[in-house]
VEXPA-590727 format. One line per 4 residues: number of its first residue (from 1); their letters; for each residue z negated, x negated, y of N, C-alpha, C, O. Coordinates in pm, whole numbers, plus 50000, padded with zeros to 5 digits. Layout:
<atoms>
NUM) A) Z:X:Y:Z:X:Y:Z:X:Y:Z:X:Y | ...
</atoms>
This chain:
<atoms>
1) MNIK) 50000:49915:49881:50000:50000:50000:50000:49912:50124:49918:49821:50136 | 50091:49940:50215:50103:49861:50338:50103:49956:50457:50208:50001:50502 | 49984:49985:50508:49970:50071:50625:49940:49984:50745:49844:49907:50743 | 50021:49994:50848:50013:49902:50961:49891:49921:51049:49853:49831:51122
5) KLPE) 49829:50038:51042:49714:50066:51130:49619:50162:51060:49656:50275:51028 | 49497:50117:51036:49397:50200:50970:49295:50249:51072:49260:50176:51165 | 49246:50371:51057:49139:50418:51145:49008:50348:51111:48985:50310:50996 | 48924:50331:51211:48790:50276:51187:48697:50383:51131:48610:50355:51048
9) HVAI) 48717:50507:51177:48628:50616:51140:48712:50738:51103:48791:50787:51184 | 48695:50785:50981:48763:50905:50932:48659:51015:50912:48553:50991:50854 | 48689:51134:50960:48605:51251:50936:48684:51352:50852:48805:51366:50869 | 48616:51421:50763:48685:51515:50674:48609:51647:50667:48489:51651:50643
13) IMDG) 48683:51756:50689:48632:51890:50660:48683:51924:50520:48801:51950:50500 | 48592:51924:50425:48629:51934:50283:48639:52080:50243:48545:52137:50188 | 48752:52141:50270:48769:52285:50252:48851:52316:50126:48939:52240:50088 | 48818:52429:50064:48898:52478:49952:48831:52472:49817:48893:52506:49716
17) NGRW) 48704:52431:49811:48636:52423:49682:48628:52558:49612:48657:52570:49493 | 48588:52661:49689:48574:52794:49630:48705:52852:49583:48713:52910:49474 | 48810:52836:49664:48941:52890:49626:48997:52815:49506:49062:52874:49420 | 48972:52684:49501:49016:52604:49386:48954:52659:49258:49022:52673:49156
21) AKER) 48824:52691:49263:48755:52744:49146:48805:52884:49111:48827:52915:48994 | 48824:52969:49212:48868:53106:49188:49003:53110:49120:49025:53191:49030 | 49095:53023:49161:49228:53021:49101:49223:52979:48954:49319:53000:48880 | 49111:52918:48913:49095:52874:48774:48995:52961:48698:48949:52926:48590
25) NLPR) 48963:53077:48759:48867:53170:48699:48733:53104:48668:48671:53130:48565 | 48691:53017:48759:48563:52947:48747:48468:52996:48856:48514:53046:48959 | 48339:52983:48837:48245:53017:48944:48264:52922:49063:48305:52807:49045 | 48234:52969:49182:48255:52889:49302:48183:52755:49296:48235:52655:49345
29) IAGH) 48065:52752:49237:47990:52627:49232:48064:52520:49154:48044:52401:49178 | 48150:52562:49059:48229:52464:48984:48323:52388:49078:48348:52269:49059 | 48374:52458:49180:48458:52391:49278:48379:52290:49359:48432:52184:49396 | 48254:52321:49388:48170:52228:49464:48138:52104:49379:48135:51992:49431
33) YEGV) 48114:52123:49250:48091:52008:49163:48212:51916:49161:48199:51794:49168 | 48331:51977:49154:48454:51897:49155:48472:51831:49290:48522:51718:49299 | 48432:51901:49397:48442:51844:49531:48356:51721:49548:48394:51628:49620 | 48239:51718:49485:48152:51601:49491:48221:51480:49426:48212:51368:49477
37) KRAE) 48287:51503:49315:48361:51394:49249:48467:51338:49342:48487:51216:49350 | 48537:51429:49413:48641:51382:49504:48582:51303:49619:48640:51203:49663 | 48467:51347:49668:48401:51275:49778:48365:51133:49734:48384:51038:49809 | 48313:51120:49613:48280:50987:49561:48404:50897:49558:48399:50781:49598
41) EIVD) 48514:50953:49512:48639:50877:49503:48685:50831:49640:48727:50716:49656 | 48678:50919:49739:48727:50886:49872:48635:50785:49940:48681:50699:50015 | 48504:50795:49916:48411:50696:49971:48446:50557:49919:48455:50462:49996 | 48465:50547:49788:48499:50416:49728:48632:50364:49782:48646:50245:49810
45) FCAD) 48729:50454:49795:48862:50414:49843:48854:50365:49988:48913:50262:50022 | 48782:50436:50071:48766:50394:50210:48700:50257:50218:48743:50172:50296 | 48596:50236:50139:48528:50107:50139:48622:49995:50098:48620:49888:50157 | 48704:50020:49996:48800:49919:49949:48904:49888:50057:48948:49773:50070
49) LGIR) 48944:49990:50133:49045:49970:50237:48989:49901:50361:49065:49845:50440 | 48858:49904:50379:48798:49846:50497:48772:49946:50608:48741:49907:50721 | 48784:50075:50578:48746:50179:50674:48594:50177:50685:48525:50188:50584 | 48543:50163:50804:48399:50135:50822:48311:50259:50823:48193:50252:50786
53) YLSL) 48367:50373:50865:48286:50495:50877:48361:50613:50818:48482:50629:50838 | 48288:50696:50744:48345:50817:50686:48245:50931:50706:48132:50925:50656 | 48286:51034:50779:48202:51151:50801:48251:51266:50716:48371:51296:50714 | 48159:51332:50646:48193:51443:50559:48115:51566:50602:47992:51563:50610
57) FTFS) 48187:51676:50631:48124:51802:50672:48075:51871:50545:48153:51935:50475 | 47947:51858:50517:47891:51900:50390:47841:52044:50390:47867:52119:50296 | 47769:52082:50496:47716:52218:50506:47701:52250:50654:47630:52180:50726 | 47768:52355:50699:47769:52387:50842:47661:52488:50877:47604:52553:50789
61) TENW) 47633:52500:51007:47537:52601:51053:47587:52741:51020:47506:52834:51010 | 47717:52758:51005:47774:52888:50971:47770:52917:50820:47784:53032:50778 | 47750:52814:50740:47749:52833:50594:47628:52912:50545:47624:52953:50430 | 47530:52933:50632:47417:53018:50595:47461:53162:50571:47387:53240:50510
65) KRPA) 47580:53198:50617:47632:53334:50598:47680:53357:50455:47707:53471:50417 | 47690:53251:50377:47735:53266:50238:47624:53330:50154:47508:53334:50196 | 47659:53380:50034:47556:53439:49948:47440:53342:49923:47461:53222:49906 | 47319:53395:49922:47200:53311:49907:47205:53229:49778:47157:53115:49775
69) EEVA) 47262:53286:49672:47270:53214:49545:47358:53090:49557:47326:52985:49501 | 47468:53103:49630:47558:52989:49647:47492:52882:49733:47504:52763:49703 | 47424:52922:49839:47356:52826:49926:47251:52749:49847:47242:52627:49856 | 47171:52822:49768:47067:52757:49687:47129:52659:49587:47076:52551:49565
73) ALFD) 47240:52699:49526:47307:52612:49429:47362:52487:49496:47358:52379:49438 | 47413:52501:49618:47465:52386:49692:47353:52287:49723:47370:52166:49704 | 47240:52337:49770:47128:52249:49802:47075:52181:49676:47038:52064:49680 | 47072:52254:49566:47027:52195:49440:47122:52084:49396:47078:51978:49353
77) LFER) 47252:52110:49406:47352:52010:49371:47336:51886:49458:47340:51774:49407 | 47318:51906:49586:47305:51796:49681:47180:51712:49651:47185:51589:49651 | 47069:51780:49627:46943:51710:49601:46952:51627:49473:46909:51512:49470 | 47007:51686:49368:47019:51614:49241:47113:51495:49253:47092:51390:49193
81) YLKE) 47219:51514:49333:47313:51403:49353:47243:51285:49420:47260:51171:49377 | 47166:51311:49524:47098:51202:49594:47001:51129:49501:46993:51007:49504 | 46929:51204:49418:46836:51142:49325:46908:51054:49225:46864:50943:49196 | 47019:51105:49172:47089:51036:49064:47174:50920:49113:47194:50822:49040
85) KRQE) 47225:50929:49235:47324:50831:49281:47270:50731:49384:47343:50640:49424 | 47146:50747:49427:47094:50661:49534:47100:50513:49496:47142:50430:49578 | 47059:50479:49376:47062:50339:49334:47205:50286:49330:47230:50173:49370 | 47297:50368:49283:47437:50327:49279:47492:50304:49419:47567:50210:49442
89) LKEK) 47454:50389:49513:47496:50371:49652:47444:50239:49707:47515:50169:49778 | 47319:50207:49676:47261:50079:49720:47338:49962:49661:47370:49866:49732 | 47368:49970:49533:47439:49861:49466:47579:49843:49522:47631:49731:49525 | 47641:49952:49567:47774:49944:49626:47770:49910:49774:47875:49900:49839
93) SVRV) 47651:49893:49829:47630:49862:49970:47689:49970:50061:47755:49941:50161 | 47661:50095:50023:47702:50211:50103:47581:50259:50183:47478:50295:50126 | 47594:50258:50313:47488:50311:50399:47512:50461:50418:47624:50503:50448 | 47408:50541:50401:47419:50686:50416:47327:50731:50529:47209:50696:50532
97) IFIG) 47381:50808:50622:47299:50870:50725:47336:51018:50731:47444:51058:50688 | 47245:51098:50783:47265:51243:50789:47259:51289:50934:47179:51239:51014 | 47344:51384:50968:47339:51448:51098:47321:51598:51077:47356:51652:50972 | 47266:51664:51179:47243:51807:51167:47094:51838:51171:47011:51749:51190
101) RRDR) 47061:51963:51155:46922:52010:51158:46854:51982:51024:46919:51976:50919 | 46722:51965:51030:46646:51944:50907:46528:52041:50897:46442:52026:50810 | 46525:52140:50984:46411:52232:50988:46435:52359:50908:46344:52442:50896 | 46555:52376:50852:46584:52501:50782:46618:52481:50635:46625:52577:50559
105) IPMS) 46641:52358:50595:46678:52331:50456:46552:52298:50375:46450:52262:50434 | 46558:52309:50242:46439:52287:50160:46374:52151:50184:46444:52050:50197 | 46242:52149:50191:46170:52025:50219:46197:51918:50114:46203:51800:50147 | 46214:51959:49989:46242:51861:49884:46374:51790:49909:46386:51670:49882
109) LVEE) 46472:51862:49962:46599:51800:49997:46583:51709:50117:46639:51599:50120 | 46509:51753:50217:46484:51668:50335:46421:51536:50294:46458:51430:50346 | 46327:51541:50201:46262:51418:50154:46361:51325:50087:46355:51203:50106 | 46453:51381:50007:46555:51298:49942:46651:51239:50046:46698:51126:50030
113) MHRT) 46680:51314:50150:46766:51263:50257:46699:51146:50328:46762:51043:50351 | 46572:51162:50363:46498:51053:50428:46495:50929:50339:46519:50818:50386 | 46467:50949:50212:46459:50835:50121:46595:50766:50108:46602:50643:50104 | 46700:50844:50102:46834:50786:50089:46870:50706:50214:46925:50597:50203
117) EKET) 46840:50759:50331:46866:50684:50454:46789:50552:50455:46844:50448:50491 | 46664:50558:50417:46580:50438:50419:46628:50334:50319:46636:50215:50352 | 46659:50378:50197:46691:50282:50092:46834:50228:50100:46864:50125:50040 | 46922:50295:50175:47059:50245:50190:47083:50183:50327:47197:50151:50362
121) ACGH) 46978:50166:50406:46993:50123:50545:47063:49989:50560:47124:49961:50663 | 47054:49905:50459:47115:49772:50468:47259:49769:50417:47322:49662:50416 | 47312:49882:50375:47451:49886:50327:47548:49845:50437:47537:49892:50550 | 47643:49758:50402:47734:49706:50505:47882:49727:50473:47967:49698:50557
125) RITV) 47915:49777:50354:48057:49797:50321:48114:49916:50395:48225:49911:50447 | 48037:50025:50400:48083:50146:50468:47960:50230:50503:47861:50230:50430 | 47968:50300:50615:47864:50395:50654:47919:50535:50631:48023:50571:50687 | 47850:50613:50550:47890:50751:50521:47796:50844:50597:47674:50841:50578
129) ILAV) 47854:50927:50684:47778:51022:50764:47793:51160:50701:47904:51214:50697 | 47684:51217:50652:47689:51347:50587:47631:51451:50683:47515:51442:50723 | 47712:51549:50717:47672:51656:50809:47614:51772:50729:47687:51840:50657 | 47483:51793:50740:47414:51896:50664:47344:51990:50762:47269:51945:50849
133) DYGG) 47368:52120:50749:47323:52219:50847:47361:52171:50987:47279:52166:51078 | 47488:52137:50999:47541:52081:51125:47641:52177:51188:47720:52241:51120 | 47635:52185:51320:47735:52255:51398:47752:52183:51530:47654:52135:51588 | 47875:52174:51579:47901:52104:51703:47829:52165:51822:47775:52093:51906
137) RDDI) 47828:52298:51831:47759:52364:51941:47609:52340:51932:47543:52314:52033 | 47555:52350:51812:47412:52326:51793:47377:52182:51829:47272:52158:51889 | 47462:52088:51795:47443:51947:51829:47430:51932:51982:47341:51863:52031 | 47520:51996:52054:47518:51987:52201:47394:52054:52259:47331:51998:52349
141) VRAV) 47359:52172:52209:47240:52242:52258:47114:52159:52232:47028:52149:52319 | 47104:52101:52113:46988:52017:52083:46983:51895:52173:46875:51851:52213 | 47100:51839:52205:47105:51724:52295:47056:51762:52435:46979:51687:52496 | 47099:51877:52485:47055:51923:52617:46904:51942:52619:46837:51898:52712
145) NHLL) 46850:52008:52517:46707:52031:52512:46628:51901:52502:46520:51888:52559 | 46683:51805:52430:46618:51674:52422:46612:51607:52559:46508:51552:52597 | 46720:51612:52634:46723:51550:52767:46630:51623:52863:46564:51560:52946 | 46624:51756:52851:46531:51832:52935:46387:51794:52902:46304:51778:52992
149) HQRV) 46358:51779:52775:46224:51741:52733:46188:51602:52784:46072:51575:52818 | 46287:51514:52791:46265:51378:52841:46263:51372:52993:46237:51267:53052 | 46289:51486:53056:46291:51496:53203:46390:51397:53266:46362:51335:53368 | 46506:51384:53203:46611:51299:53257:46664:51362:53385:46699:51480:53386
153) QEVD) 46670:51285:53492:46707:51339:53623:46858:51349:53642:46907:51439:53710 | 46933:51257:53582:47078:51257:53598:47142:51217:53465:47097:51123:53399 | 47247:51289:53428:47311:51267:53299:47457:51227:53318:47532:51296:53387 | 47496:51116:53257:47637:51081:53251:47680:51087:53105:47600:51120:53018
157) ESTF) 47806:51056:53078:47855:51068:52940:47779:50978:52844:47750:51017:52731 | 47746:50857:52888:47676:50763:52802:47537:50815:52766:47496:50807:52650 | 47465:50867:52865:47331:50921:52841:47337:51040:52747:47257:51052:52654 | 47433:51129:52771:47446:51248:52688:47482:51211:52545:47431:51270:52450
161) RQAL) 47570:51115:52530:47613:51074:52397:47496:51026:52312:47490:51053:52192 | 47403:50956:52376:47289:50903:52301:47196:51013:52252:47113:50990:52164 | 47208:51133:52309:47126:51246:52265:47192:51325:52153:47129:51411:52092 | 47320:51297:52127:47392:51365:52019:47358:51303:51884:47306:51191:51878
165) DLRD) 47388:51373:51777:47355:51324:51644:47426:51193:51610:47368:51107:51544 | 47550:51178:51653:47627:51059:51617:47583:50937:51698:47604:50823:51655 | 47525:50960:51813:47469:50856:51901:47567:50741:51922:47676:50761:51976 | 47528:50619:51880:47609:50502:51912:47716:50471:51807:47781:50367:51815
169) LPDP) 47733:50559:51710:47842:50540:51614:47974:50577:51681:47976:50664:51768 | 48084:50513:51642:48213:50543:51706:48263:50683:51674:48236:50736:51566 | 48336:50742:51768:48397:50871:51744:48501:50860:51632:48560:50754:51614 | 48524:50967:51559:48629:50963:51457:48766:50937:51518:48801:50993:51622
173) DLLI) 48842:50852:51454:48981:50828:51493:49073:50933:51432:49173:50972:51491 | 49037:50977:51312:49119:51071:51236:49031:51178:51175:48931:51146:51109 | 49066:51303:51196:49001:51415:51128:49099:51476:51029:49211:51511:51065 | 49057:51487:50904:49138:51549:50799:49071:51681:50761:48951:51687:50738
177) RTGG) 49151:51787:50756:49100:51913:50700:49189:51956:50585:49310:51971:50600 | 49127:51975:50470:49199:52021:50353:49193:52174:50345:49120:52237:50422 | 49268:52232:50253:49256:52374:50222:49343:52468:50303:49336:52590:50283 | 49426:52415:50394:49524:52500:50460:49486:52557:50595:49574:52601:50669
181) EKRI) 49357:52558:50630:49318:52609:50762:49345:52504:50869:49338:52384:50844 | 49377:52552:50989:49413:52460:51098:49320:52482:51218:49362:52529:51324 | 49196:52446:51197:49095:52453:51304:48985:52354:51270:48976:52306:51157 | 48901:52323:51371:48796:52223:51347:48662:52286:51313:48569:52215:51277
185) SNFM) 48651:52419:51323:48534:52493:51273:48401:52435:51320:48310:52412:51240 | 48390:52413:51451:48261:52376:51511:48209:52241:51461:48088:52221:51450 | 48299:52150:51431:48260:52018:51381:48275:51913:51491:48385:51894:51543 | 48167:51846:51527:48169:51733:51621:48250:51764:51747:48340:51689:51783
189) LWNL) 48218:51873:51813:48298:51918:51928:48309:51811:52037:48416:51792:52094 | 48201:51742:52066:48204:51637:52168:48283:51516:52118:48365:51460:52192 | 48259:51477:51995:48312:51351:51943:48458:51355:51903:48521:51251:51884 | 48514:51476:51890:48654:51488:51848:48751:51499:51966:48867:51536:51947
193) AYTE) 48704:51469:52085:48785:51491:52206:48924:51426:52197:49022:51487:52239 | 48933:51306:52143:49062:51237:52133:49095:51196:51989:49172:51103:51966 | 49037:51265:51896:49063:51237:51755:49199:51293:51712:49237:51402:51754 | 49270:51218:51630:49395:51266:51572:49363:51364:51459:49275:51338:51377
197) LYFT) 49434:51476:51453:49407:51580:51355:49515:51585:51248:49634:51575:51277 | 49472:51600:51124:49564:51607:51011:49522:51723:50921:49410:51726:50871 | 49614:51818:50901:49585:51935:50818:49675:51934:50695:49793:51900:50702 | 49617:51972:50582:49693:51977:50458:49659:52104:50381:49546:52153:50388
201) EVYW) 49757:52156:50308:49735:52275:50226:49654:52244:50100:49601:52335:50037 | 49645:52118:50063:49580:52078:49939:49430:52110:49943:49363:52077:50040 | 49380:52174:49840:49237:52201:49831:49161:52069:49812:49214:51973:49755 | 49037:52066:49860:48961:51942:49853:48948:51885:49712:48963:51764:49697
205) PDFG) 48922:51964:49608:48911:51904:49475:49037:51833:49427:49031:51750:49337 | 49152:51866:49487:49279:51802:49450:49319:51690:49548:49425:51630:49533 | 49233:51663:49646:49267:51566:49750:49222:51426:49705:49115:51377:49742 | 49307:51364:49624:49277:51231:49572:49332:51121:49661:49367:51144:49777
209) REEF) 49341:51002:49606:49383:50885:49683:49525:50900:49737:49554:50860:49850 | 49614:50956:49656:49753:50971:49700:49762:51060:49824:49836:51029:49917 | 49688:51170:49825:49688:51259:49941:49622:51191:50061:49666:51209:50174 | 49519:51115:50036:49451:51044:50144:49544:50942:50209:49545:50927:50331
213) VKAL) 49622:50874:50128:49718:50777:50181:49820:50846:50271:49861:50790:50373 | 49863:50967:50234:49956:51042:50319:49897:51063:50458:49966:51050:50559 | 49769:51097:50462:49703:51119:50591:49695:50989:50670:49717:50988:50791 | 49665:50879:50602:49657:50749:50670:49794:50706:50723:49804:50650:50832
217) EDYA) 49898:50731:50646:50033:50696:50691:50074:50779:50811:50136:50728:50904 | 50038:50907:50811:50067:50993:50925:49995:50942:51049:50052:50936:51158 | 49869:50904:51033:49791:50850:51144:49854:50721:51198:49863:50702:51320 | 49898:50634:51108:49952:50505:51148:50079:50518:51232:50113:50429:51309
221) NRER) 50149:50629:51216:50274:50651:51289:50255:50719:51423:50352:50746:51494 | 50131:50747:51460:50104:50812:51588:50072:50709:51696:50025:50599:51667 | 50100:50746:51819:50070:50661:51933:49956:50724:52012:49971:50831:52071 | 49843:50658:52012:49724:50712:52079:49718:50658:52222:49710:50537:52244
225) RFGA) 49722:50751:52318:49727:50710:52460:49599:50745:52536:49578:50694:52646 | 49515:50831:52480:49389:50869:52546:49408:50911:52690:49329:50875:52777 | 49514:50988:52717:49540:51039:52850:49622:50949:52938:49664:50990:53047 | 49648:50827:52896:49725:50731:52976:49874:50746:52947:49914:50820:52857
229) VV) 49955:50678:53024:50100:50676:53005:50140:50538:52956:50103:50437:53017 | 50215:50534:52847:50259:50407:52792:50408:50386:52818:50464:50284:52779
</atoms>
């Protein structure tokens, strides 16, 4: 593979797990299990390519509208994954951090998230940002309330950015959304201001390395001007 320009930070809205399962007459959670496998594959691939940051939209503030049984199954899947894979992530030198709220999800999961962040903090191959109970609007509102609480007298972009969940991490260069929808669904509203967008009909469980390369090639052929004239 010879791609002339790779993004430093890729963000992915992993859509289509439920529809993938439904088309195969499987329960929706089966699609989420398959989606976790795909996420593992893409994390490893990004690390091998030298992509430094990968953000995955795992559970949104709007996902609470789903059936309670599905939400509980998702949290159980996530918690078990962190327990089982944390040592492997450390061995692969993968740093994991979480963005989003932590006051509404099960405490046992929050504890596993804290432990995973702590134990993978020295990972240097790739940083994986997992958005859990995250929404772009909620991120901004929480940032405003934080600054008000700190009694900040004047706010510029730099000050405001430090109050956001992503803080000093770089903005995504490329956002990929699988599953056929063409919207950003309240994901990183501030940070996606100049991000290149790539949409594909492929469901997330089918989004392997070959499909990922297509997105990278599309990105490499774009000219990013950030409002300037070239």
